[in-house]
C-alpha positions as CSV (number, residue, x, y, z in Angstrom):
1,M,0.0,0.0,0.0
2,P,2.3,2.8,-1.2
3,L,2.1,6.3,0.1
4,R,1.9,9.3,-2.3
5,L,5.2,11.1,-2.8
6,R,4.9,14.8,-2.2
7,V,6.2,16.9,-5.1
8,S,8.5,19.8,-4.9
9,P,7.7,23.3,-6.2
10,I,10.0,22.7,-9.2
11,E,8.1,19.6,-10.1
12,R,4.8,21.4,-9.7
13,K,6.0,23.9,-12.3
14,Q,7.2,21.1,-14.6
15,D,3.8,19.4,-14.2
16,A,1.9,22.6,-15.0
17,A,4.0,23.2,-18.1
18,R,3.5,19.7,-19.2
19,R,-0.3,20.0,-18.8
20,T,-0.3,23.3,-20.6
21,A,1.7,21.8,-23.5
22,A,-0.7,18.8,-23.6
23,A,-3.7,21.1,-23.7
24,A,-2.2,23.1,-26.6
25,D,-1.4,19.9,-28.5
26,V,-5.1,18.8,-28.5
27,A,-6.6,22.3,-28.7
28,L,-7.8,21.5,-32.3
29,A,-9.3,18.2,-31.1
30,P,-11.5,18.9,-28.1
31,R,-13.0,15.3,-28.2
32,A,-9.5,13.9,-28.0
33,Q,-8.7,16.2,-25.1
34,A,-11.8,15.0,-23.3
35,L,-11.0,11.4,-23.9
36,L,-7.4,12.0,-22.6
37,R,-8.7,13.5,-19.4
38,E,-11.1,10.6,-19.0
39,A,-8.2,8.1,-19.5
40,E,-6.1,9.9,-16.8
41,Q,-9.0,9.8,-14.4
42,H,-9.5,6.1,-14.9
43,L,-5.7,5.5,-14.5
44,A,-5.8,7.4,-11.2
45,R,-8.5,5.0,-10.0
46,N,-6.7,1.9,-11.5
47,R,-9.5,1.3,-13.9
48,L,-7.2,0.0,-16.6
49,K,-9.8,-1.3,-19.0
50,D,-11.8,1.9,-19.0
51,A,-8.5,3.9,-19.4
52,A,-7.6,1.7,-22.4
53,R,-11.0,2.2,-23.9
54,A,-10.8,6.0,-23.6
55,L,-7.3,6.0,-25.1
56,T,-8.4,4.0,-28.1
57,G,-10.7,6.8,-29.0
58,A,-8.1,9.5,-28.3
59,L,-5.5,7.7,-30.4
60,A,-7.9,7.4,-33.3
61,L,-8.4,11.2,-33.2
62,A,-4.8,12.2,-32.4
63,P,-2.5,9.3,-33.2
64,H,0.8,11.3,-33.0
65,D,0.0,13.6,-30.2
66,P,2.7,13.4,-27.5
67,A,0.3,13.9,-24.6
68,V,-1.9,11.0,-25.8
69,L,1.1,8.8,-26.5
70,R,2.5,9.5,-23.1
71,V,-0.7,8.5,-21.2
72,H,-1.1,5.5,-23.6
73,A,2.4,4.3,-22.7
74,T,1.6,4.7,-19.0
75,C,-1.5,2.5,-19.5
76,L,0.4,-0.1,-21.5
77,N,3.0,-0.3,-18.7
78,R,0.3,-0.7,-16.1
79,I,-1.2,-3.7,-18.0
80,G,2.2,-5.3,-18.7
81,R,2.5,-4.5,-22.4
82,H,5.9,-3.0,-22.0
83,A,7.2,-3.5,-25.6
84,E,4.3,-1.5,-27.0
85,A,4.9,1.2,-24.3
86,L,8.5,1.5,-25.5
87,D,7.3,2.0,-29.1
88,A,4.8,4.7,-28.0
89,L,7.4,6.5,-25.9
90,R,10.0,6.5,-28.6
91,H,7.6,8.5,-30.8
92,V,7.1,10.9,-27.9
93,L,10.9,11.3,-27.4
94,E,11.2,12.1,-31.1
95,K,8.8,15.0,-30.7
96,T,9.5,16.6,-27.3
97,K,12.2,17.0,-24.7
98,P,11.7,14.3,-22.0
99,D,10.6,15.3,-18.5
100,I,10.8,13.3,-15.3
101,E,7.5,11.4,-15.8
102,M,8.3,10.5,-19.4
103,L,11.7,9.1,-18.5
104,D,10.2,7.2,-15.6
105,Q,7.7,5.5,-17.9
106,F,10.3,4.8,-20.5
107,A,12.5,3.2,-17.8
108,R,9.5,1.1,-16.6
109,A,8.9,-0.1,-20.1
110,Q,12.6,-1.0,-20.5
111,S,12.6,-2.9,-17.2
112,G,9.3,-4.7,-18.0
113,S,10.8,-5.7,-21.3
114,G,13.7,-7.4,-19.6
115,D,16.4,-4.7,-20.1
116,K,16.9,-3.7,-16.5
117,T,20.4,-2.3,-17.2
118,A,19.0,0.1,-19.7
119,A,16.1,1.0,-17.4
120,L,18.5,1.9,-14.5
121,A,20.5,4.0,-17.0
122,T,17.4,5.9,-17.9
123,W,16.5,6.5,-14.3
124,R,20.0,7.7,-13.7
125,R,19.7,10.0,-16.7
126,A,16.6,11.6,-15.1
127,C,18.7,12.4,-12.1
128,E,21.5,13.9,-14.3
129,D,19.0,16.0,-16.3
130,F,17.0,17.0,-13.2
131,P,19.5,16.9,-10.3
132,E,17.3,19.1,-8.1
133,S,14.3,16.9,-8.5
134,A,13.4,14.8,-5.4
135,Q,11.0,12.8,-7.6
136,A,13.8,11.8,-10.0
137,W,16.0,10.6,-7.2
138,F,13.1,8.8,-5.6
139,N,12.3,7.0,-8.8
140,L,15.9,5.8,-9.1
141,A,16.1,4.8,-5.5
142,R,12.9,2.8,-5.7
143,A,14.2,1.0,-8.8
144,L,17.6,0.2,-7.2
145,S,15.8,-1.1,-4.2
146,Q,13.6,-3.4,-6.2
147,D,16.8,-4.6,-8.0
148,A,18.4,-5.4,-4.6
149,Q,21.1,-2.8,-5.1
150,I,20.5,-1.5,-1.6
151,D,23.7,0.4,-1.1
152,D,23.0,2.6,-4.1
153,A,19.3,2.8,-3.3
154,A,20.1,4.2,0.1
155,T,22.3,6.8,-1.4
156,A,19.6,7.8,-3.9
157,F,17.0,7.9,-1.1
158,E,19.3,10.2,0.8
159,H,19.4,12.6,-2.1
160,A,15.6,12.6,-2.3
161,V,15.3,13.3,1.4
162,A,17.9,16.0,1.3
163,L,15.8,17.7,-1.5
164,A,12.5,17.2,0.3
165,P,13.2,16.8,4.0
166,D,9.5,16.7,4.9
167,N,8.7,13.9,2.4
168,R,7.7,11.1,4.7
169,V,7.5,8.5,1.9
170,A,11.1,8.9,0.8
171,R,12.2,9.1,4.5
172,V,10.4,5.9,5.4
173,M,11.8,4.1,2.4
174,L,15.3,5.4,3.3
175,G,14.8,3.8,6.7
176,D,13.8,0.5,5.1
177,A,17.0,0.5,2.9
178,L,19.2,1.4,5.9
179,A,17.6,-1.4,7.9
180,Q,18.4,-3.9,5.1
181,L,22.0,-2.7,5.3
182,G,22.1,-3.3,9.0
183,R,22.4,0.4,9.9
184,I,19.7,0.0,12.5
185,D,20.3,3.2,14.5
186,A,20.1,5.3,11.3
187,A,16.9,3.6,10.2
188,V,15.3,4.1,13.6
189,A,16.2,7.8,13.5
190,H,14.5,8.3,10.1
191,Y,11.3,6.4,11.2
192,R,11.2,8.4,14.4
193,E,11.7,11.7,12.5
194,V,8.6,10.9,10.4
195,L,6.6,10.0,13.5
196,R,7.7,13.2,15.3
197,T,5.7,15.3,12.9
198,R,3.3,12.7,11.5
199,P,2.4,10.1,14.1
200,D,-0.3,8.8,11.9
201,T,2.2,7.3,9.5
202,G,1.5,3.6,9.8
203,H,4.5,2.7,7.6
204,A,6.9,4.4,10.0
205,W,5.5,2.5,12.9
206,W,5.7,-0.7,10.9
207,G,9.2,0.0,9.9
208,L,10.2,0.1,13.6
209,A,8.2,-3.1,14.2
210,N,9.7,-4.9,11.3
211,L,13.2,-4.5,12.6
212,K,12.2,-7.2,15.1
213,T,14.9,-6.1,17.5
214,I,13.3,-2.8,18.7
215,R,10.9,-3.1,21.6
216,F,8.0,-0.6,21.8
217,D,7.7,1.0,25.3
218,A,4.5,2.2,27.0
219,S,4.8,5.6,25.4
220,D,4.9,4.1,21.9
221,L,1.9,1.9,22.7
222,E,-0.1,5.0,23.9
223,G,0.9,6.8,20.7
224,M,-0.3,4.1,18.4
225,Q,-3.5,3.6,20.4
226,A,-4.3,7.3,20.1
227,Q,-3.9,7.1,16.3
228,M,-6.1,4.1,16.0
229,K,-8.9,6.0,17.8
230,R,-8.9,8.7,15.1
231,T,-11.9,8.6,12.9
232,D,-10.1,10.3,10.0
233,L,-7.2,7.9,9.8
234,P,-7.0,6.5,6.2
235,E,-7.7,2.8,5.9
236,H,-4.3,1.8,4.6
237,H,-2.6,3.6,7.5
238,R,-5.0,1.9,9.9
239,V,-4.1,-1.5,8.5
240,V,-0.4,-1.0,8.6
241,L,-0.6,0.6,12.1
242,G,-2.6,-2.4,13.3
243,F,0.3,-4.8,12.5
244,A,2.7,-2.6,14.4
245,L,0.3,-2.2,17.3
246,A,0.1,-6.0,17.6
247,K,3.9,-6.1,18.2
248,A,3.6,-3.2,20.7
249,Y,1.1,-5.2,22.7
250,E,3.4,-8.2,22.6
251,D,6.4,-6.0,23.8
252,N,4.2,-4.9,26.7
253,D,3.1,-8.5,27.6
254,R,-0.5,-7.9,26.5
255,Y,-0.7,-11.1,24.4
256,A,-4.4,-11.4,24.2
257,D,-4.6,-7.8,22.9
258,A,-1.8,-8.6,20.4
259,Y,-3.6,-11.5,19.0
260,A,-6.9,-9.6,18.8
261,M,-5.2,-6.8,16.9
262,L,-3.5,-9.3,14.5
263,L,-6.9,-10.8,13.8
264,E,-8.4,-7.3,13.1
265,A,-5.4,-6.1,11.0
266,N,-5.4,-9.3,8.9
267,R,-9.2,-9.1,8.5
268,R,-9.0,-5.6,7.1
269,M,-6.1,-6.6,4.9
270,R,-8.0,-9.6,3.6
271,R,-10.8,-7.3,2.5
272,D,-8.6,-5.6,0.0
273,V,-6.4,-8.6,-0.9
274,P,-8.6,-11.6,-1.6
275,W,-7.3,-15.1,-2.2
276,N,-9.1,-18.2,-3.5
277,G,-7.5,-21.4,-2.3
278,T,-9.6,-23.6,-4.5
279,R,-8.6,-21.7,-7.6
280,F,-4.9,-21.7,-6.6
281,R,-4.9,-25.4,-5.9
282,S,-6.4,-26.1,-9.3
283,A,-3.8,-23.8,-11.0
284,V,-0.9,-25.6,-9.3
285,A,-2.4,-29.0,-10.2
286,E,-2.6,-27.8,-13.8
287,V,1.1,-26.9,-13.9
288,K,2.1,-30.3,-12.4
289,E,0.0,-32.2,-14.9
290,A,1.4,-30.2,-17.8
291,L,5.1,-30.7,-16.8
292,K,5.1,-34.0,-14.9
293,G,7.4,-35.3,-17.7
294,P,9.4,-36.6,-19.1
295,I,9.8,-33.2,-20.7
296,D,11.8,-32.6,-23.9
297,G,13.4,-29.5,-22.4
298,A,16.4,-27.5,-23.4
299,T,18.9,-29.6,-25.3
300,T,22.0,-28.3,-23.4
301,P,22.0,-30.6,-20.4
302,D,24.0,-28.2,-18.1
303,L,22.2,-25.0,-19.2
304,G,21.5,-23.0,-16.0
305,H,24.2,-24.7,-13.9
306,E,25.2,-21.2,-12.8
307,V,21.9,-20.5,-11.0
308,I,20.7,-21.7,-7.6
309,F,17.0,-21.2,-7.0
310,V,16.0,-20.8,-3.4
311,V,12.2,-21.3,-3.0
312,S,9.9,-21.5,0.0
313,L,6.9,-20.1,1.8
314,P,7.8,-16.7,3.3
315,R,9.4,-16.7,6.7
316,S,10.8,-20.2,6.2
317,G,14.5,-19.6,6.2
318,S,15.2,-18.8,2.5
319,T,17.1,-15.7,3.5
320,L,19.4,-17.6,5.8
321,V,20.1,-20.2,3.1
322,E,20.9,-17.5,0.5
323,Q,23.2,-15.8,3.0
324,I,25.0,-19.1,3.6
325,L,25.4,-19.7,-0.2
326,A,26.4,-16.0,-0.9
327,A,29.2,-16.3,1.7
328,H,30.8,-18.7,-0.8
329,S,33.5,-17.1,-3.0
330,E,31.8,-18.4,-6.2
331,V,28.2,-17.2,-5.4
332,E,26.5,-13.8,-5.7
333,G,23.3,-13.4,-3.7
334,A,20.8,-11.7,-6.0
335,S,17.8,-11.8,-3.5
336,E,14.3,-11.9,-5.0
337,L,14.1,-11.6,-8.8
338,S,11.0,-11.4,-11.0
339,D,12.7,-12.6,-14.1
340,M,11.4,-16.2,-14.2
341,E,7.8,-15.1,-13.9
342,Q,8.4,-12.4,-16.5
343,V,10.0,-14.7,-19.0
344,L,7.0,-17.1,-18.7
345,R,4.5,-14.3,-18.9
346,A,6.1,-12.9,-22.0
347,E,6.0,-16.3,-23.7
348,S,2.3,-16.6,-22.8
349,A,1.7,-13.2,-24.3
350,R,3.6,-14.2,-27.5
351,R,1.6,-17.4,-27.8
352,R,-1.6,-15.7,-26.7
353,I,-2.4,-18.5,-24.2
354,E,-1.7,-18.5,-20.5
355,F,1.0,-20.7,-18.9
356,P,0.9,-23.7,-18.7
357,G,-1.5,-24.0,-21.6
358,W,1.3,-23.7,-24.2
359,V,3.6,-26.3,-22.6
360,N,2.6,-29.2,-24.8
361,A,3.3,-27.1,-27.9
362,A,6.8,-26.1,-26.7
363,A,9.7,-27.8,-28.5
364,P,13.2,-28.2,-27.0
365,A,14.4,-25.2,-28.9
366,D,11.7,-23.1,-27.2
367,W,12.8,-24.2,-23.7
368,E,16.4,-23.5,-24.7
369,R,15.4,-20.0,-25.9
370,L,13.5,-19.3,-22.7
371,G,16.3,-20.6,-20.5
372,R,18.9,-18.4,-22.3
373,E,16.6,-15.4,-22.0
374,Y,16.4,-15.9,-18.2
375,L,20.2,-16.2,-18.1
376,D,20.6,-13.0,-20.2
377,R,18.2,-11.1,-17.9
378,T,20.1,-12.2,-14.8
379,A,23.7,-12.1,-16.2
380,R,24.5,-8.9,-14.3
381,W,24.4,-10.9,-11.1
382,R,27.3,-13.0,-12.4
383,A,29.5,-10.2,-13.5
384,H,32.0,-10.8,-10.7
385,K,31.2,-14.4,-9.6
386,P,30.4,-17.4,-11.7
387,R,27.2,-18.3,-10.0
388,S,24.2,-16.5,-8.5
389,T,21.0,-17.2,-6.5
390,D,17.4,-16.4,-7.2
391,K,15.6,-16.2,-3.9
392,T,12.0,-15.6,-5.1
393,P,9.8,-17.7,-2.7
394,G,7.0,-18.2,-5.2
395,N,9.2,-19.8,-7.8
396,W,8.3,-23.2,-6.4
397,V,5.2,-23.0,-8.6
398,Y,7.5,-23.0,-11.6
399,V,9.9,-25.8,-10.7
400,G,8.6,-27.9,-13.6
401,A,9.3,-25.0,-16.0
402,I,12.7,-24.3,-14.5
403,R,13.6,-28.0,-15.0
404,A,12.7,-27.7,-18.7
405,M,14.3,-24.3,-19.3
406,L,17.4,-24.7,-17.1
407,P,18.1,-28.4,-16.7
408,G,21.5,-27.6,-15.0
409,A,20.0,-25.4,-12.3
410,R,19.7,-26.4,-8.6
411,I,16.5,-25.8,-6.7
412,I,16.5,-25.6,-2.9
413,D,13.1,-25.6,-1.1
414,C,13.3,-24.2,2.4
415,Q,10.8,-25.6,5.0
416,R,10.2,-24.7,8.6
417,D,7.9,-26.0,11.3
418,A,4.3,-25.5,10.1
419,V,3.1,-23.7,13.2
420,E,6.1,-21.4,13.3
421,T,5.7,-20.6,9.6
422,A,2.0,-19.9,9.8
423,L,2.3,-17.6,12.8
424,S,5.3,-15.8,11.3
425,C,3.3,-15.2,8.1
426,F,0.2,-14.1,10.0
427,R,2.3,-11.5,12.0
428,Q,4.0,-10.1,8.8
429,L,2.7,-7.3,6.6
430,F,4.1,-8.2,3.2
431,A,4.9,-5.6,0.7
432,S,3.0,-7.6,-2.0
433,G,2.5,-11.0,-3.5
434,Q,1.5,-13.0,-0.5
435,A,-2.3,-12.8,-0.6
436,F,-2.8,-16.1,1.2
437,S,-1.1,-14.9,4.4
438,Y,-4.0,-12.9,5.9
439,D,-6.1,-15.8,7.2
440,L,-4.8,-18.7,9.2
441,A,-6.9,-21.3,7.3
442,D,-5.6,-19.9,4.0
443,I,-2.1,-20.1,5.3
444,A,-2.6,-23.8,6.2
445,E,-4.1,-24.6,2.8
446,F,-1.3,-22.8,1.0
447,L,1.3,-24.6,3.0
448,E,-0.3,-28.0,2.2
449,I,-0.4,-27.1,-1.5
450,H,3.3,-26.0,-1.4
451,N,4.5,-29.1,0.4
452,E,2.6,-31.5,-1.9
453,S,4.0,-29.7,-5.0
454,V,7.6,-29.6,-3.9
455,A,7.5,-33.3,-2.9
456,F,6.1,-34.1,-6.3
457,W,9.0,-32.3,-8.1
458,H,11.6,-33.7,-5.7
459,A,10.4,-37.3,-6.5
460,L,10.8,-36.5,-10.2
461,A,14.3,-34.9,-10.0
462,P,16.0,-35.6,-6.6
463,A,19.4,-34.6,-8.0
464,R,18.1,-31.1,-8.8
465,V,15.5,-30.4,-6.1
466,R,16.6,-30.4,-2.4
467,T,14.3,-29.9,0.6
468,Q,16.2,-27.9,3.3
469,S,15.0,-27.9,6.9
470,Y,15.4,-24.5,8.7
471,E,15.6,-26.2,12.1
472,A,18.3,-28.7,10.8
473,I,20.5,-25.7,9.9
474,L,20.1,-24.3,13.4
475,F,20.8,-27.7,15.2
476,D,23.6,-29.0,13.0
477,P,24.9,-26.1,10.8
478,E,28.2,-27.7,9.7
479,A,26.6,-30.9,8.4
480,E,23.8,-29.0,6.7
481,I,26.0,-26.4,5.1
482,R,28.3,-29.1,3.7
483,G,25.2,-30.9,2.4
484,L,24.1,-27.6,0.7
485,L,27.5,-27.1,-0.9
486,D,27.6,-30.7,-2.2
487,F,24.1,-30.4,-3.6
488,C,25.1,-27.2,-5.4
489,A,28.4,-28.7,-6.6
490,L,30.3,-26.0,-4.8
491,P,33.8,-26.8,-3.4
């Protein structure tokens, strides 16, 4: 649930100039102007189909207008049609000098198309062209953070905060980056600075709670309770604050209140993030059926040997396993990557049929192509070391596809005690992608589906799929780490 970034006076002027130019461009076509405004309103409300419909009309009337093409590209990016967004924005760049928003959308299109190196270069260009823009630095910082380049992200967030000191969004995200770097005192200072002037900022309270090592005192508890009593507190702040308040109750030995608050916060979250266990179980079963093999996959038997996939439910020890592997001199820890899902999604779009519907029609050359595309997209993580990890928890759904695309890759599934896993997920406010985690029954069902699926893939390819117990690492680290290294063929 992102907060809105406050813009600086410079950016307000740029935005006003952009809107003035846009109005002039369509002055001779008032219907196109009306449709463009309608599309912008739909985009603001995330009504993507309605926005696309309005843009179709605007493009018919003004197919070369920069303002129409800009909004069209934004809509295309939002619905995942990044290659088309790139084409639209190239036309805009030919006709007008790029501003911050245009460069941001161009970078998003580049990133969505798989060229993350070019995308980061575009975001950096925006900072070079508009060095006094907090928004440009924020866009770069957010992209670097999503790409797990946390050191550089923190530096860019610091620029954004320096240019807009009262911007609570940038400051909270700077705190998040510093926390990931282990600079806990600095992270706490930024969270506290936000709360000093805006105690209603749920994300700052959650930032403190998510450190796990900071105990809330009675004063913190009273402050959060006071905010929860407000009738004008926005719903997304109330939800985030609820997760933090649950920890504050725990820290003050009020366990019944903590559990009641967790139930309430998760209930509110579930209202906005629905999950259908029956549908998910059916989708996973469809993937297993399509790829249960034997599969005529990529013809190069060791293709992907340089990649180690670490999959799991959240809160099950995958970070620990990646840190162990990344401590090896031959392995770079890349954290969570979206490339596998994006490669499969792009292939589905090309074939115009959802995965795994096209699996039976895929030839070995297709799997080889997809495997090499994934390796190309992630090659930057092996620029200095020969091997890298991909720690995206949900990739366990794609184990069958990984086997076909990258037969040389290793896959490690991390598992933890079921009750510990469920409670840890239920207490955690995830940034995105874990819709199952806001109801205990849903967590139990998801865990069952996961365990059945991974056991299925392990039985088919025991030499490539390893189940790793979190507790076993804690109880006997040397033996387990040696086992991990042997499985990954690491000296």
